[in-house]
C-alpha positions as YAML, in Angstrom:
chain: A
units: angstrom
residues:
- id: 1
  name: MET
  ca: [244.70, 64.00, 138.98]
- id: 2
  name: GLY
  ca: [242.53, 65.65, 136.05]
- id: 3
  name: ARG
  ca: [240.88, 63.66, 133.20]
- id: 4
  name: HIS
  ca: [244.09, 63.78, 130.51]
- id: 5
  name: PHE
  ca: [246.86, 61.77, 133.56]
- id: 6
  name: GLU
  ca: [244.77, 60.12, 134.58]
- id: 7
  name: VAL
  ca: [244.41, 58.23, 131.01]
- id: 8
  name: ARG
  ca: [247.91, 58.47, 129.82]
- id: 9
  name: ALA
  ca: [248.91, 57.56, 132.60]
- id: 10
  name: ALA
  ca: [246.17, 54.13, 133.24]
- id: 11
  name: SER
  ca: [247.36, 53.32, 129.86]
- id: 12
  name: MET
  ca: [250.74, 53.59, 129.58]
- id: 13
  name: ALA
  ca: [252.88, 50.52, 130.91]
- id: 14
  name: ALA
  ca: [256.67, 50.43, 131.70]
- id: 15
  name: THR
  ca: [258.26, 47.36, 128.94]
- id: 16
  name: ALA
  ca: [259.74, 47.84, 126.50]
- id: 17
  name: LYS
  ca: [257.68, 47.74, 123.55]
- id: 18
  name: LYS
  ca: [255.45, 49.88, 124.13]
- id: 19
  name: LYS
  ca: [257.70, 52.60, 124.83]
- id: 20
  name: SER
  ca: [259.12, 51.09, 121.47]
- id: 21
  name: ALA
  ca: [256.26, 52.64, 119.95]
- id: 22
  name: ILE
  ca: [255.79, 55.46, 122.50]
- id: 23
  name: TYR
  ca: [259.17, 56.61, 119.58]
- id: 24
  name: MET
  ca: [257.88, 55.06, 117.23]
- id: 25
  name: ARG
  ca: [255.07, 57.38, 117.46]
- id: 26
  name: ALA
  ca: [257.24, 60.93, 118.93]
- id: 27
  name: SER
  ca: [260.27, 60.81, 116.02]
- id: 28
  name: LYS
  ca: [257.11, 60.66, 112.93]
- id: 29
  name: GLU
  ca: [254.93, 63.66, 114.81]
- id: 30
  name: ILE
  ca: [258.24, 65.75, 115.81]
- id: 31
  name: TYR
  ca: [259.41, 64.58, 112.44]
- id: 32
  name: MET
  ca: [256.69, 66.17, 110.32]
- id: 33
  name: ALA
  ca: [256.59, 69.30, 112.59]
- id: 34
  name: ALA
  ca: [259.93, 69.61, 111.51]
- id: 35
  name: LYS
  ca: [260.07, 68.94, 107.90]
- id: 36
  name: LYS
  ca: [256.60, 71.63, 107.09]
- id: 37
  name: GLY
  ca: [258.34, 74.96, 108.79]
- id: 38
  name: VAL
  ca: [262.38, 75.00, 109.96]
- id: 39
  name: PRO
  ca: [263.75, 72.75, 112.21]
- id: 40
  name: ASP
  ca: [263.66, 74.82, 115.19]
- id: 41
  name: PRO
  ca: [261.74, 74.45, 117.88]
- id: 42
  name: ASN
  ca: [262.78, 78.55, 118.95]
- id: 43
  name: SER
  ca: [260.59, 79.84, 115.45]
- id: 44
  name: ASN
  ca: [258.86, 76.69, 114.55]
- id: 45
  name: LEU
  ca: [255.32, 76.73, 117.05]
- id: 46
  name: ALA
  ca: [254.76, 73.22, 115.93]
- id: 47
  name: LEU
  ca: [257.37, 71.49, 116.10]
- id: 48
  name: ARG
  ca: [258.04, 73.07, 120.17]
- id: 49
  name: SER
  ca: [254.38, 71.89, 120.61]
- id: 50
  name: ALA
  ca: [255.62, 68.01, 119.54]
- id: 51
  name: ILE
  ca: [258.74, 68.02, 120.93]
- id: 52
  name: ASP
  ca: [256.84, 69.97, 124.46]
- id: 53
  name: LYS
  ca: [254.12, 66.62, 124.45]
- id: 54
  name: TYR
  ca: [256.97, 64.12, 124.08]
- id: 55
  name: ARG
  ca: [259.43, 65.53, 126.29]
- id: 56
  name: LYS
  ca: [258.60, 63.19, 129.51]
- id: 57
  name: GLN
  ca: [257.93, 59.97, 127.57]
- id: 58
  name: CYS
  ca: [261.38, 59.60, 126.60]
- id: 59
  name: PRO
  ca: [264.63, 60.45, 125.80]
- id: 60
  name: LYS
  ca: [266.35, 64.05, 124.50]
- id: 61
  name: ASP
  ca: [268.33, 61.63, 121.25]
- id: 62
  name: VAL
  ca: [264.63, 60.23, 119.70]
- id: 63
  name: ILE
  ca: [263.29, 64.26, 119.82]
- id: 64
  name: ASP
  ca: [266.73, 65.27, 118.30]
- id: 65
  name: ARG
  ca: [267.12, 62.59, 115.12]
- id: 66
  name: ALA
  ca: [263.85, 63.55, 114.65]
- id: 67
  name: ILE
  ca: [264.55, 66.28, 113.73]
- id: 68
  name: LYS
  ca: [268.03, 65.96, 112.19]
- id: 69
  name: LYS
  ca: [266.29, 63.75, 110.01]
- id: 70
  name: ALA
  ca: [263.91, 66.55, 108.99]
- id: 71
  name: GLN
  ca: [267.16, 68.85, 108.30]
- id: 72
  name: GLY
  ca: [268.76, 66.86, 106.66]
- id: 73
  name: GLY
  ca: [266.06, 65.85, 104.05]
- id: 74
  name: ASP
  ca: [264.80, 62.64, 103.71]
- id: 75
  name: ASN
  ca: [262.12, 62.61, 101.56]
- id: 76
  name: THR
  ca: [260.15, 60.33, 103.89]
- id: 77
  name: SER
  ca: [256.12, 61.57, 104.44]
- id: 78
  name: TYR
  ca: [253.25, 60.89, 106.28]
- id: 79
  name: ILE
  ca: [249.73, 61.37, 105.84]
- id: 80
  name: GLU
  ca: [247.67, 62.00, 108.74]
- id: 81
  name: GLY
  ca: [243.69, 60.52, 109.30]
- id: 82
  name: ARG
  ca: [241.20, 60.95, 112.37]
- id: 83
  name: TYR
  ca: [238.79, 57.69, 112.18]
- id: 84
  name: GLU
  ca: [236.01, 57.13, 114.93]
- id: 85
  name: ALA
  ca: [234.66, 54.51, 116.43]
- id: 86
  name: LEU
  ca: [231.94, 53.10, 118.74]
- id: 87
  name: GLY
  ca: [233.66, 50.38, 120.92]
- id: 88
  name: PRO
  ca: [232.43, 47.77, 123.49]
- id: 89
  name: ALA
  ca: [230.24, 48.28, 126.76]
- id: 90
  name: GLY
  ca: [229.34, 52.56, 124.63]
- id: 91
  name: SER
  ca: [233.13, 53.06, 124.80]
- id: 92
  name: LEU
  ca: [233.83, 56.63, 122.33]
- id: 93
  name: LEU
  ca: [236.91, 56.43, 120.66]
- id: 94
  name: ILE
  ca: [239.22, 58.82, 118.29]
- id: 95
  name: ILE
  ca: [242.28, 57.26, 116.84]
- id: 96
  name: ASP
  ca: [244.15, 59.90, 115.12]
- id: 97
  name: THR
  ca: [246.80, 58.30, 112.42]
- id: 98
  name: LEU
  ca: [249.72, 59.40, 111.08]
- id: 99
  name: THR
  ca: [251.06, 56.30, 108.87]
- id: 100
  name: ASP
  ca: [253.18, 56.26, 104.49]
- id: 101
  name: ASN
  ca: [250.57, 54.01, 104.03]
- id: 102
  name: SER
  ca: [246.36, 56.03, 104.25]
- id: 103
  name: ASN
  ca: [244.88, 52.53, 103.34]
- id: 104
  name: ARG
  ca: [246.34, 50.00, 105.23]
- id: 105
  name: ALA
  ca: [245.48, 52.17, 108.70]
- id: 106
  name: LEU
  ca: [241.86, 52.28, 107.45]
- id: 107
  name: VAL
  ca: [242.50, 48.42, 107.38]
- id: 108
  name: ASN
  ca: [244.25, 48.12, 110.65]
- id: 109
  name: VAL
  ca: [241.66, 50.24, 112.38]
- id: 110
  name: ARG
  ca: [239.19, 48.66, 111.26]
- id: 111
  name: THR
  ca: [240.07, 44.95, 112.29]
- id: 112
  name: ILE
  ca: [241.24, 46.02, 115.97]
- id: 113
  name: VAL
  ca: [237.86, 47.81, 116.49]
- id: 114
  name: THR
  ca: [235.84, 45.40, 114.93]
- id: 115
  name: ARG
  ca: [237.31, 42.15, 116.34]
- id: 116
  name: LYS
  ca: [236.51, 43.41, 119.85]
- id: 117
  name: GLY
  ca: [233.25, 43.77, 119.27]
- id: 118
  name: GLY
  ca: [233.08, 47.73, 117.70]
- id: 119
  name: GLN
  ca: [232.81, 49.20, 114.38]
- id: 120
  name: LEU
  ca: [233.45, 53.20, 112.80]
- id: 121
  name: GLY
  ca: [231.42, 55.59, 113.49]
- id: 122
  name: SER
  ca: [229.98, 59.60, 114.33]
- id: 123
  name: VAL
  ca: [231.19, 60.14, 118.47]
- id: 124
  name: SER
  ca: [233.26, 62.94, 117.42]
- id: 125
  name: TYR
  ca: [230.44, 65.14, 119.51]
- id: 126
  name: ASN
  ca: [230.93, 63.62, 122.36]
- id: 127
  name: PHE
  ca: [235.12, 65.59, 122.52]
- id: 128
  name: ASP
  ca: [236.23, 68.35, 122.81]
- id: 129
  name: HIS
  ca: [239.62, 70.17, 121.04]
- id: 130
  name: VAL
  ca: [241.25, 71.68, 123.73]
- id: 131
  name: GLY
  ca: [244.75, 72.67, 124.97]
- id: 132
  name: LEU
  ca: [245.65, 71.33, 128.05]
- id: 133
  name: LEU
  ca: [248.27, 71.70, 130.57]
- id: 134
  name: ASP
  ca: [249.95, 69.44, 132.95]
- id: 135
  name: PHE
  ca: [252.52, 71.02, 135.36]
- id: 136
  name: LYS
  ca: [253.18, 71.71, 139.02]
- id: 137
  name: TYR
  ca: [252.74, 75.11, 141.13]
- id: 138
  name: GLU
  ca: [252.68, 76.04, 144.66]
- id: 139
  name: GLY
  ca: [250.87, 79.77, 143.77]
- id: 140
  name: SER
  ca: [247.95, 80.21, 144.26]
- id: 141
  name: GLU
  ca: [244.79, 79.49, 141.29]
- id: 142
  name: ASP
  ca: [243.81, 83.19, 141.06]
- id: 143
  name: SER
  ca: [247.02, 84.10, 140.33]
- id: 144
  name: LEU
  ca: [247.15, 81.47, 137.49]
- id: 145
  name: GLU
  ca: [243.57, 82.88, 136.33]
- id: 146
  name: GLU
  ca: [244.76, 86.41, 136.40]
- id: 147
  name: ALA
  ca: [248.28, 85.66, 134.38]
- id: 148
  name: LEU
  ca: [245.75, 83.59, 131.73]
- id: 149
  name: ILE
  ca: [243.74, 86.41, 131.57]
- id: 150
  name: LEU
  ca: [245.78, 88.78, 131.15]
- id: 151
  name: ASN
  ca: [247.19, 86.99, 128.71]
- id: 152
  name: ASP
  ca: [243.84, 87.01, 126.77]
- id: 153
  name: VAL
  ca: [243.44, 83.35, 126.96]
- id: 154
  name: ASP
  ca: [240.11, 81.57, 126.89]
- id: 155
  name: VAL
  ca: [240.46, 79.32, 129.79]
- id: 156
  name: ARG
  ca: [238.05, 76.74, 129.68]
- id: 157
  name: SER
  ca: [239.02, 75.00, 133.42]
- id: 158
  name: ILE
  ca: [241.81, 75.09, 135.64]
- id: 159
  name: ASP
  ca: [241.44, 72.11, 138.80]
- id: 160
  name: ASN
  ca: [243.99, 72.40, 141.54]
- id: 161
  name: GLU
  ca: [245.11, 69.18, 143.71]
- id: 162
  name: ASP
  ca: [247.85, 69.48, 145.39]
- id: 163
  name: GLY
  ca: [249.91, 71.71, 143.51]
- id: 164
  name: GLU
  ca: [248.47, 69.33, 140.66]
- id: 165
  name: VAL
  ca: [247.37, 71.71, 138.18]
- id: 166
  name: GLU
  ca: [245.46, 71.00, 134.83]
- id: 167
  name: VAL
  ca: [244.91, 73.67, 132.79]
- id: 168
  name: ILE
  ca: [242.36, 73.77, 130.08]
- id: 169
  name: VAL
  ca: [242.15, 76.09, 127.09]
- id: 170
  name: SER
  ca: [241.38, 77.32, 124.10]
- id: 171
  name: PRO
  ca: [243.11, 75.23, 121.13]
- id: 172
  name: SER
  ca: [244.33, 78.68, 118.86]
- id: 173
  name: ASP
  ca: [244.96, 79.85, 122.62]
- id: 174
  name: PHE
  ca: [247.73, 76.80, 122.91]
- id: 175
  name: GLU
  ca: [251.11, 78.31, 123.24]
- id: 176
  name: LYS
  ca: [250.16, 82.10, 124.53]
- id: 177
  name: ALA
  ca: [249.10, 79.38, 127.47]
- id: 178
  name: LYS
  ca: [252.85, 78.58, 127.90]
- id: 179
  name: GLU
  ca: [253.72, 82.14, 127.83]
- id: 180
  name: ALA
  ca: [251.46, 83.62, 130.21]
- id: 181
  name: LEU
  ca: [252.55, 80.62, 132.84]
- id: 182
  name: LYS
  ca: [256.26, 80.44, 132.31]
- id: 183
  name: THR
  ca: [256.08, 84.38, 133.56]
- id: 184
  name: LEU
  ca: [254.47, 83.01, 137.29]
- id: 185
  name: GLY
  ca: [257.63, 80.60, 136.72]
- id: 186
  name: VAL
  ca: [255.72, 77.23, 135.28]
- id: 187
  name: GLU
  ca: [258.13, 76.08, 131.97]
- id: 188
  name: ASP
  ca: [258.17, 72.34, 133.15]
- id: 189
  name: PHE
  ca: [255.05, 70.26, 131.85]
- id: 190
  name: GLU
  ca: [253.75, 67.26, 133.03]
- id: 191
  name: ALA
  ca: [251.53, 67.55, 129.65]
- id: 192
  name: ALA
  ca: [251.41, 70.44, 127.29]
- id: 193
  name: GLU
  ca: [249.08, 69.30, 124.09]
- id: 194
  name: ILE
  ca: [246.62, 70.40, 121.80]
- id: 195
  name: THR
  ca: [244.12, 66.79, 122.49]
- id: 196
  name: MET
  ca: [240.32, 66.06, 122.60]
- id: 197
  name: LEU
  ca: [238.40, 65.31, 125.49]
- id: 198
  name: ALA
  ca: [235.05, 63.41, 126.33]
- id: 199
  name: ASN
  ca: [232.37, 65.10, 127.48]
- id: 200
  name: ASP
  ca: [230.63, 62.18, 129.32]
- id: 201
  name: LYS
  ca: [232.94, 59.68, 131.52]
- id: 202
  name: ILE
  ca: [231.56, 56.12, 131.50]
- id: 203
  name: THR
  ca: [233.15, 53.60, 134.44]
- id: 204
  name: LEU
  ca: [233.48, 49.43, 132.32]
- id: 205
  name: SER
  ca: [234.09, 46.67, 134.58]
- id: 206
  name: GLY
  ca: [234.34, 43.49, 134.01]
- id: 207
  name: GLU
  ca: [234.99, 41.00, 130.88]
- id: 208
  name: GLU
  ca: [233.26, 44.40, 129.36]
- id: 209
  name: LEU
  ca: [236.48, 46.57, 131.12]
- id: 210
  name: THR
  ca: [239.29, 43.61, 129.63]
- id: 211
  name: LYS
  ca: [237.58, 44.04, 126.10]
- id: 212
  name: PHE
  ca: [238.54, 47.74, 126.13]
- id: 213
  name: LYS
  ca: [242.12, 47.24, 127.47]
- id: 214
  name: ASP
  ca: [242.85, 45.15, 125.08]
- id: 215
  name: LEU
  ca: [241.39, 47.30, 123.12]
- id: 216
  name: LEU
  ca: [243.05, 49.17, 123.54]
- id: 217
  name: ASP
  ca: [246.49, 47.44, 123.46]
- id: 218
  name: GLN
  ca: [245.90, 46.26, 120.37]
- id: 219
  name: LEU
  ca: [245.41, 50.09, 119.10]
- id: 220
  name: ASP
  ca: [248.61, 51.13, 121.26]
- id: 221
  name: ASP
  ca: [250.58, 48.23, 119.07]
- id: 222
  name: CYS
  ca: [249.73, 49.42, 115.64]
- id: 223
  name: GLU
  ca: [252.33, 51.01, 113.61]
- id: 224
  name: ASP
  ca: [249.78, 53.74, 111.29]
- id: 225
  name: VAL
  ca: [247.71, 54.74, 114.91]
- id: 226
  name: GLN
  ca: [248.97, 58.22, 116.93]
- id: 227
  name: ASN
  ca: [246.13, 59.33, 119.04]
- id: 228
  name: VAL
  ca: [244.10, 57.03, 121.24]
- id: 229
  name: TYR
  ca: [241.40, 59.52, 122.40]
- id: 230
  name: HIS
  ca: [238.03, 57.66, 124.55]
- id: 231
  name: ASN
  ca: [234.78, 58.00, 126.70]
- id: 232
  name: VAL
  ca: [235.94, 55.83, 129.46]
- id: 233
  name: ASP
  ca: [237.23, 56.92, 132.29]
- id: 234
  name: LEU
  ca: [239.78, 53.40, 133.36]
- id: 235
  name: SER
  ca: [240.58, 55.18, 137.34]
- id: 236
  name: ALA
  ca: [237.71, 54.44, 138.52]
- id: 237
  name: SER
  ca: [236.78, 51.44, 136.47]
- id: 238
  name: ASN
  ca: [238.35, 48.03, 137.81]
...
């Protein structure tokens, strides 16, 4: 599968603790999207995107509760943050936070990174901001490309491996791409989100790989961290 899928699959463990962290992130992101607009995914594109992002990762009741919380006039407010970091062994990370305490989020992220031998610093030059869609498709790659182009979608790449497809588009065309794919009968996505992808990947091994995975685990356990993007090819590292 494509670059995004490999990272997501390799970094998620099916434990109760990990699931709880995913559910919390989904709840916060969906709640904020619903709070900023109308709590209806049919007319709130941000909410629809947030739901699509987590649909495969958490139960429907988690999504529904987050929307109902926004509908009920809850006054909780989360602040978005982004931190760039140079991690161990040449790894680069972009760490997004969604928190009710931005000072705590900064301290938590900086502490986790520095304890693993890294430091905060500029790394965004190695990442592209893209819309990404992973799905199954039995038709031809030409038909996919034609449908997207006819709907004025800026297509960055199409990767088709035995019917497992990864389409990368301009972030501004993300919703248009989903609508175009629906004309081909594609409505069920393994992943559908606006994300950051590294331009160049590195592989790690031995202690370096262990240290990097420990870093990811600690960031995953941090209540303030929402998303982590990095340049390590976990599928090729050993």
